[in-house]
C-alpha positions in Angstrom: 5.6 -100.7 -7.3 3.1 -99.6 -9.7 3.8 -97.2 -12.8 3.1 -93.4 -12.4 2.1 -90.9 -14.9 1.0 -87.5 -15.3 -2.3 -86.0 -15.3 -2.9 -82.4 -16.6 -6.2 -81.0 -15.8 -7.8 -78.4 -17.8 -8.8 -75.7 -18.0 -7.3 -75.1 -14.5 -3.8 -76.1 -15.8 -3.0 -78.2 -12.8 -0.8 -81.2 -13.1 -0.1 -84.3 -10.7 1.1 -87.9 -10.5 -1.1 -90.7 -10.7 0.0 -94.5 -9.8 -1.3 -97.1 -11.5 -2.9 -99.0 -8.8 -4.8 -96.0 -7.5 -7.9 -94.1 -8.9 -7.4 -90.6 -10.1 -9.5 -89.1 -7.8 -7.8 -90.8 -5.2 -4.3 -89.8 -6.3 -5.7 -86.1 -6.4 -6.7 -86.2 -2.6 -3.2 -87.4 -1.8 -1.7 -84.3 -3.5 -3.9 -82.1 -2.2 -5.9 -81.4 -5.0 -9.8 -81.3 -4.2 -11.5 -82.4 -7.5 -15.5 -82.3 -7.0 -16.7 -85.6 -6.2 -20.2 -87.2 -4.1 -20.1 -91.0 -3.9 -16.7 -92.1 -4.9 -18.5 -95.1 -6.0 -19.2 -94.5 -9.8 -23.0 -93.9 -8.7 -23.4 -90.2 -8.7 -21.5 -88.2 -11.7 -20.4 -85.6 -9.9 -16.6 -86.3 -10.8 -17.6 -86.9 -14.7 -14.9 -85.2 -16.8 -13.7 -85.7 -20.4 -10.8 -87.6 -21.4 -9.0 -85.2 -24.3 -6.0 -87.4 -24.4 -4.5 -90.8 -22.8 -5.3 -94.2 -21.8 -7.7 -95.0 -18.8 -9.9 -98.1 -17.6 -13.0 -97.6 -15.5 -13.4 -100.0 -12.6 -17.2 -100.7 -12.1 -19.8 -98.2 -12.1 -23.3 -97.1 -12.7 -24.8 -96.4 -16.1 -26.7 -94.1 -14.6 -23.8 -91.7 -13.6 -21.9 -92.3 -17.0 -23.9 -94.5 -19.7 -22.6 -96.4 -22.6 -22.7 -93.2 -25.3 -20.8 -91.1 -22.7 -18.1 -93.5 -22.2 -17.6 -94.0 -26.0 -17.5 -90.4 -26.2 -15.0 -89.9 -24.1 -16.3 -89.2 -20.5 -15.0 -90.7 -17.4 -15.9 -91.0 -13.6 -12.8 -90.0 -11.9 -13.3 -91.9 -8.9 -13.4 -95.3 -11.3 -10.6 -94.4 -13.8 -7.2 -95.7 -13.7 -4.2 -94.1 -15.9 -2.4 -96.3 -18.0 -0.5 -93.2 -19.5 0.0 -89.5 -19.2 -3.6 -87.7 -19.8 -4.9 -84.6 -20.4 -8.5 -84.5 -18.5 -11.1 -81.6 -19.0 -12.4 -80.9 -15.9 -16.4 -80.1 -16.2 -17.4 -79.6 -12.7 -15.0 -77.6 -10.2 -14.5 -74.8 -8.0 -11.3 -72.9 -7.9 -11.5 -71.7 -4.7 -11.7 -75.3 -3.5 -9.3 -77.2 -5.9 -6.3 -76.4 -4.0 -7.9 -74.8 -0.7 -9.5 -78.1 0.8 -8.5 -79.4 4.0 -6.0 -81.8 3.5 -7.4 -85.8 3.7 -6.3 -87.3 7.0 -6.6 -90.9 8.8 -7.8 -90.1 12.1 -7.9 -92.2 15.3 -11.4 -91.8 17.6 -12.8 -92.8 20.6 -16.8 -93.3 21.1 -17.6 -90.5 23.9 -21.5 -91.2 23.7 -24.3 -93.3 21.6 -27.9 -91.6 22.3 -31.0 -92.2 20.3 -32.5 -88.9 19.0 -35.5 -90.7 17.7 -36.8 -94.2 17.1 -34.2 -94.9 14.1 -31.8 -92.5 14.3 -28.8 -92.0 16.4 -26.6 -89.5 17.6 -23.1 -90.8 17.8 -20.2 -88.7 19.2 -16.6 -89.2 19.0 -13.4 -87.7 20.8 -10.7 -87.3 18.3 -7.6 -88.8 19.6 -4.6 -88.7 17.2 -3.9 -86.3 15.8 -5.4 -84.1 18.4 -7.7 -82.4 16.1 -9.3 -82.7 12.8 -9.7 -80.1 10.2 -12.9 -80.0 8.1 -15.4 -77.7 6.3 -19.0 -77.6 7.8 -21.1 -79.8 5.6 -18.3 -82.5 5.0 -18.4 -86.3 5.4 -15.9 -88.7 6.3 -15.7 -92.9 6.0 -15.7 -94.7 9.2 -13.9 -98.1 9.4 -16.4 -100.6 11.0 -14.8 -102.1 13.7 -14.2 -105.8 13.6 -14.4 -105.9 9.7 -12.9 -104.1 6.3 -15.8 -102.2 5.5 -16.3 -98.3 5.7 -19.5 -96.4 5.9 -19.9 -92.6 5.2 -21.4 -90.4 7.5 -21.7 -86.7 7.5 -20.3 -84.5 10.5 -22.9 -82.4 12.3 -20.2 -80.4 14.2 -18.0 -77.5 13.5 -14.4 -76.3 13.7 -15.8 -74.7 17.0 -15.0 -78.1 18.5 -12.3 -79.7 16.3 -11.2 -82.6 18.5 -15.2 -83.7 19.1 -17.5 -84.9 16.2 -20.9 -85.8 16.1 -22.6 -88.0 13.6 -26.5 -88.5 12.9 -26.9 -91.9 11.7 -30.3 -93.8 10.8 -30.7 -97.1 12.0 -31.5 -99.5 8.8 -32.7 -102.9 9.9 -30.1 -105.3 9.2 -27.5 -102.7 8.6 -24.1 -103.5 9.4 -23.2 -100.4 11.2 -26.4 -99.8 12.8 -26.2 -103.4 14.5 -22.9 -102.0 16.5 -25.0 -98.9 17.2 -27.4 -101.3 19.2 -25.3 -104.0 20.5 -21.4 -103.9 19.7 -20.3 -99.9 20.2 -19.5 -98.7 23.8 -18.4 -95.7 25.1 -14.2 -95.7 24.9 -14.2 -97.8 21.8 -12.0 -96.6 18.9 -12.8 -96.1 15.4 -10.7 -95.0 12.6 -12.2 -92.2 10.3 -10.7 -91.1 7.0 -11.3 -87.9 5.2 -12.7 -85.2 5.2 -14.7 -85.5 1.8 -17.6 -83.4 -0.1 -18.7 -80.3 -1.6 -21.7 -79.5 0.5 -19.7 -76.6 2.0 -20.1 -72.7 2.3 -18.3 -71.0 -0.2 -16.5 -67.9 0.8 -17.6 -64.4 -0.7 -21.3 -65.6 -1.5 -24.1 -63.7 -1.1 -27.4 -65.1 -2.1 -29.7 -66.4 0.4 -29.3 -70.5 1.5 -32.0 -72.4 1.3 -31.2 -75.7 3.3 -33.8 -79.2 2.5 -33.1 -82.3 4.3 -34.7 -85.5 5.9 -33.7 -88.2 8.0 -30.2 -88.3 8.9 -29.5 -85.8 6.0 -30.1 -83.3 9.0 -26.3 -83.8 10.0 -24.7 -81.7 7.2 -27.0 -79.0 7.3 -27.0 -79.0 11.2 -23.4 -78.5 10.8 -24.0 -75.4 8.5 -26.1 -73.6 10.4 -23.8 -74.0 13.5 -21.3 -72.5 11.7 -23.5 -69.6 10.5 -24.3 -69.0 13.9 -21.0 -69.2 15.4 -19.3 -66.7 12.5 -22.4 -64.4 12.3 -22.8 -64.6 8.6 -25.2 -61.9 7.3 -27.2 -64.2 4.8 -31.2 -65.2 4.7 -31.2 -69.0 5.6 -34.4 -71.3 5.1 -34.2 -74.9 6.6 -36.6 -77.3 5.4 -36.6 -80.5 6.8 -38.6 -83.3 5.8 -40.1 -86.2 7.9 -42.9 -88.7 8.4 -44.3 -87.4 11.6 -43.6 -85.3 14.4 -42.2 -88.1 16.6 -39.2 -88.1 13.7 -38.3 -84.5 14.4 -35.5 -83.5 16.7 -32.9 -81.0 17.8 -35.9 -78.4 17.7 -34.5 -76.6 20.2 -31.4 -76.2 19.0 -32.4 -75.2 15.8 -34.4 -72.6 17.3 -31.7 -71.5 19.2 -29.3 -71.3 16.2 -32.1 -69.3 14.4 -32.0 -66.7 17.0 -28.6 -66.1 16.2 -29.2 -65.8 12.2 -30.6 -62.1 11.1 -33.4 -63.4 8.7 -34.0 -67.3 9.4 -36.9 -69.6 9.0 -37.2 -73.3 10.0 -40.4 -75.4 8.4 -41.1 -78.8 9.6 -42.6 -80.8 6.4 -44.7 -83.8 7.5 -45.8 -86.1 5.0 -47.9 -88.4 6.8 -49.5 -86.5 9.9 -49.1 -83.0 11.5 -50.7 -84.2 14.5 -48.4 -83.8 17.9 -46.5 -81.3 16.7 -44.8 -79.2 19.2 -45.7 -75.6 20.0 -43.7 -72.8 18.0 -42.6 -74.9 15.5 -43.8 -74.0 11.8 -45.4 -77.1 10.1 -46.5 -77.9 6.7 -47.9 -81.2 5.7 -46.8 -83.2 2.6 -43.4 -84.1 0.8 -40.3 -81.5 1.7 -39.6 -80.7 -1.9 -43.3 -79.9 -2.6 -43.1 -77.4 0.1 -40.1 -76.2 -0.8 -41.6 -75.5 -4.3 -44.5 -74.1 -3.0 -42.9 -71.7 -0.6 -39.7 -70.6 -2.7 -40.7 -69.1 -5.9 -37.4 -67.4 -6.7 -35.3 -70.5 -5.8 -32.9 -69.8 -8.9 -31.7 -66.7 -6.8 -30.9 -68.7 -3.8 -27.9 -71.1 -3.1 -29.6 -74.6 -2.1 -27.8 -77.0 -0.1 -29.5 -80.9 0.5 -29.3 -84.1 1.9 -31.3 -86.9 2.7 -32.4 -90.7 1.6 -31.5 -90.9 -1.7 -35.0 -90.7 -3.3 -35.3 -87.1 -1.5 -32.0 -86.2 -3.0 -33.1 -87.1 -6.5 -36.4 -84.9 -5.9 -34.4 -81.9 -4.8 -32.2 -82.4 -7.7 -35.6 -82.2 -9.9 -36.8 -79.4 -8.0 -33.4 -77.5 -8.8 -33.8 -78.0 -12.3 -37.4 -77.4 -12.8 -36.5 -74.0 -10.9 -33.2 -73.5 -13.3 -31.1 -73.1 -10.7 -27.5 -72.9 -11.7 -25.4 -75.8 -11.5 -22.6 -73.7 -9.3 -25.4 -72.7 -6.8 -26.8 -76.4 -5.8 -24.6 -78.2 -3.0 -24.9 -81.7 -2.0 -23.3 -84.9 -1.5 -25.4 -88.1 -2.9 -23.5 -91.1 -1.2 -24.9 -94.5 -0.4 -23.6 -97.7 1.2 -24.4 -101.0 0.9 -28.0 -101.7 2.3 -27.6 -97.9 3.0 -26.0 -98.4 6.5 
């Protein structure tokens, strides 16, 4: 059995144990401590923290998330850090309400209910929760799906809400040659079982917040934002909501009728379809703007710093949205996203 050590997090004064064969982030999840995180693969820097005392070693990680100079200063990525002594660690990015109040990480057995294309390259995967009977998560979070027949896992955001805790929907982009994408085309059928693990992610609504909400999405990044919209509609949350969705052409838009129906239940709602290549063929009744989604947000939202910004999409779009938030001086605690990728983005 691996040796265990004590971790003390400051300034929140939370203690926990960690075994030498588990990352500090995984140990926190196991003990119900929800530290800030994103990709969980050392690529995004969401879990970057500062070592005050102790001995840790970091597994492979991207120097974009933590460069050599930062590592030399004592910065670490908790998702890649393994403790070999008792440690004191300063959390640089945390939400006190979330730290001990998140949904527990679970292994859940599910069964495929339906696989339906919604565009030429995005598929709706619907799963029925089998064991346990329901799955607790927050709107905007994601899970790891085990790829049947392999040891691989892929991360996908949940599009549904706790209104249906026994039924989950995922919107998945089919990348050419993708491992999971191949199964969606030929290999998975209704009735097949898939194990999931989660929930993960910090792209969730905070209780008691009142600022207007700006959602920026693209591609399969529709999923967590749709979950947020569904939740806002179901609960009657009284906050202005703006949803900017980026696609190439009108043929790449989907769920427009549901978005319109959800918008009717939100007191102050606006949806803008942002088409980067052509606006030809856009359906009647949908507000359309031509250009990249972040450029359109920039032109429409002059007071972005006085909003909460939620975004999800392909990595280049997420990078552009982060740059936009920085350009408008949006405070860090008003910016919510999960930047996760998987091999070959599949």
